[in-house]
N, C-alpha and C positions, 0 to 999 in steps of 0.2 A: 522911258518905256517903248516897247516895241509896238508899232502900228502897222496897219496894212499899207505898204507902200505903193507906189504907182504902178509898179510892174504886176504886183498881186492884183490890183484893182483891175487892170487890163485883162490879166488871165481869167478872173471871175466873170468878166462881161463877155467873154468870147467861149462859147461851148467847146468848139473844135480845138481851140488852143488849151483850154483846161484839160480836156480828155487826153490830148497829145502829152501834156506836161505831166499828168498823174501816171499814165502807162509808162512813160520814159524813166520816170523817177522809180516807181516801184518795181520796174523790169530790169533795173540796173544789174550788170553782171556781178559786180562786187557784193551786192545783197543777195543774190541768188546762191553765192558759195557759203553764206553762213546763217540763213534765215531759220532753217529747220535742223541744222547740224545732223546729228545721228540719231534724232529721236525716233522712237518707235510709237506705233499707234497704241494707245490704251483705251479700248472701246468703251469701257465703263466710266472713265472720268475725262474724256475727250469731247469737246464741244465745238462746233463749226458755226460761225456767225458771219453774216453779210453787213458790211458798212454800205449802205445804200446811199448813193448820191443820185441827185436829180434836181430838176426845176420844179419848186413849189408851184402848184396851179395858182395863177394869178386871180386874186379878189379885188374886190372895190378898193380896200385899203392897203392890200400887199401886192407888191410887184413879183413877177416870176423871176426868181433868182435861184443860183445853185444852193442847195441845202443837203444836209443829211437827214434822212427819214428815220427816226426812232420809234421803237414801241414803248409805251409806258405801262408797265405791268399792273394787271388788274389786282383786286384784293384778294382773289381766290388763289394766287400763286405765291411763291416764296418771293421775298424782296418786293412786296408790294408798293406800288407807287414809283418805283425806279424807272429810270430811262434805260433802255438796253437795245442792243442791236438785235434784229430778228436772227434766230438760230436756235440750236440746241444739241442735244446728244446724238452721236453718231449711231446709225443703225446698221450693224454688219451684214445683215441679210437683204438689205435695200439699196443702200448708198453706193457700194461698189459697183452695181449694175447701172445706177443713174450716172455714175461718173463716167462711165464708157460713152453714154448717150450725150452728156455735155461735152465730151472731148472730141466728138466726131467733126469734121472740117467745117460744117455748116453751124454749129453749135457755139455757144458762148465761150467756152474755154478753147475749143479747137480754132477760132477766128481771133484768139489774143495774139499779137504778132511775136511774142516771145516764147510761145507754147513749144514749137518745134525745137528750140534751143534747149528749153528745159528738158525735154524728153531725152535728147542726146546726151546732155552733160550732167544732168541731175535726175536720173530715172527714178530713183526711189522717192525723191522729194516730190516729182511730178506727179507719181501716183497718189501721194499722200494729199498733195494739193487738190487733185481732181475730186477725191473722195470727201474732202472737207468742203469744197465748193458745191458738191451734190448734197451734202448735209444742210449746209446753209440755204440753199435754194428749196429744198423739200420743206424745212421747218418754216421758212418764210411764207411759203405757199399755205402751209397749215395755219399760222399765226395771223396772217393779214391778207391772204389770197393774193399774194403777189404772183404775177405772171412768170414762170421761170424761163420763158422763152423770150421775155422782153427785157432782160437784164443783160448789159455788156460787161464782160469780165474786164477789170482794170489792173488787177494785180493783188499780190499777197502782202500781208503784213506780218511781224513776228508774233509768235504766241506770247500769251499772258497768262500767268499763274493766278489762280484765285486765292483770295486771303480768307474769307470767312467759310468758303466751302472747299473741299478737295476737288481739284481738277484743272485742267487747262483749256483756255480758249484760243482757238485759231481763227483769227479774223480774215476775211477776204474783202476786196473792195469792188463794187459793181456800180453801174450807172443804170438807172431806170429809163428806158427809151421813151415808151409812149403812155405808160399807165397813170391815169389822173386820179383814180379812186382806189381806196383800200377797204377791205371788209374784215376787221378784227374778229377774232374768235373769242372764247370766254377768258383766254389767258392775257388779252390784251385790252387795257380800258380805252386807249385812243393811240392814233399815230401823231407824232409830234415832229414837225419840221424845224430844223434848227440851220439858219443861214450861215454858209461858210464865212460871210463877211463879218458876222458877230462873233464867230469862234476866233477869227484873227484879230480880235479887238481886246486888248487887256482889261479895259474897263469892266467887262462881264465876267471876271474871275474873281473868286473870294476863297476865304478859308471856312470850310464847313465844320463847324463844331457841334459834333454829335454826343448827345448823352445816350449811352448804350445801357439797357437794362442788363441785370446780374447774369441772365441766362446766356446772353450773347457772349460773355467773358468766360464761359466753361466754369461756371461756379464762383468767379471772382465777384466782388461787389460792383455796384453800379460804377461805370467809368465814363470819362469825358475824353474824346480824341478828336483831334484837328485833321482834316482832309482837304486837298485842294479840290475845287469845283468850279464849275460854269454855271452862271445864272442865266436862264432864259426867261424874258418877260413876253409871255404870249396870252392874248385874250384876257387881259385883266388879272392874270395869275402868274405865279413863278413857278418854274420847273428847275430842278438841281440836278445837274449832271455830275456824277461822281463815280468812284470806285474804279473797277475793271474797264467799264465803258468809257470812262474819262481817260484813263491811261492809254487805251487803243486810239481814242480820238486825238490825244496830244501827240502820240507816236506818228500819226499820219500827218498832222500839221507841221511837225518839225521835219519830217523826211521831205515833205512835198513843198512846203513853203518856208522852210527854215524858222518857223515860229516857236518860240518859247514864252510862257506867261511870266508874270513877275513871281519872285521868290514867295513862298507861302508866308513867310514872316511878314511881308509888306502888304498883304492882302486884307480886306475888310472882312470882319467875321460874320457869318450867318448862322443862326442857331437852328438846330434840328434835334430829333430823337428817334431812336429805334426801340420799339417795345418787343414783347416775347413773340408777336405774330409775325416779325421780320423774317424769321428763319422758316416758317410754316405757312404763311398765309392764313386768311380768315376762312378755314375750311369747316 
């Protein structure tokens, strides 16, 4: 099995080295040439999200180590209980203007060391990326009161198509510089920190066996499907990371650390169920 090797361990212990490694990997020229291809913006079905990296605030029983901060959806929204990246739909009347702000030389995107090269060699992709970044920061402020000026831009990840809903997710990676507390709104039940160290450990991966209600299968009878997932043990409870958020996370881990979890056939089974409220929330 693949485990966190010594080099990965040293990178995780050194913030400067970690940030340099992530920025260098995600800004690689070979990725720039293919990450967005010739996609056009579809305002109605496009979402921008932010994979937030940062040090978890140290507690009595938990050390300060690099984590991914995820939102747990509240019972009032679609896909209640799922872990997700902060973000949401693009706003054509707001986000292009915010994009210009965050692209200024003193702002997060303007300070990214690959930004000038992107603007010169991939102009359309650079414009798209700036709008997506603005969308993710705006939505993150609304959902969890993330300070948009306290996030360092680290790079883009390839888009992901949704399975149960029509749309495309465009993920960006950022580093939380100083913010220690978040204040979730009604859409978010809580903010969950997932250590990178655990994400790079195959022991925490499983096969999520979901029993799905008939209405989730577009009129088909109740069905059972298996999905790869990551299990997080936190505060005497278990959280499951799966779906599009899982795929984006694994894309990041593979590109940055060369990590791949075991094949799904070799993973232990975790049982779960989705009822009719999964598509609507408890409204």
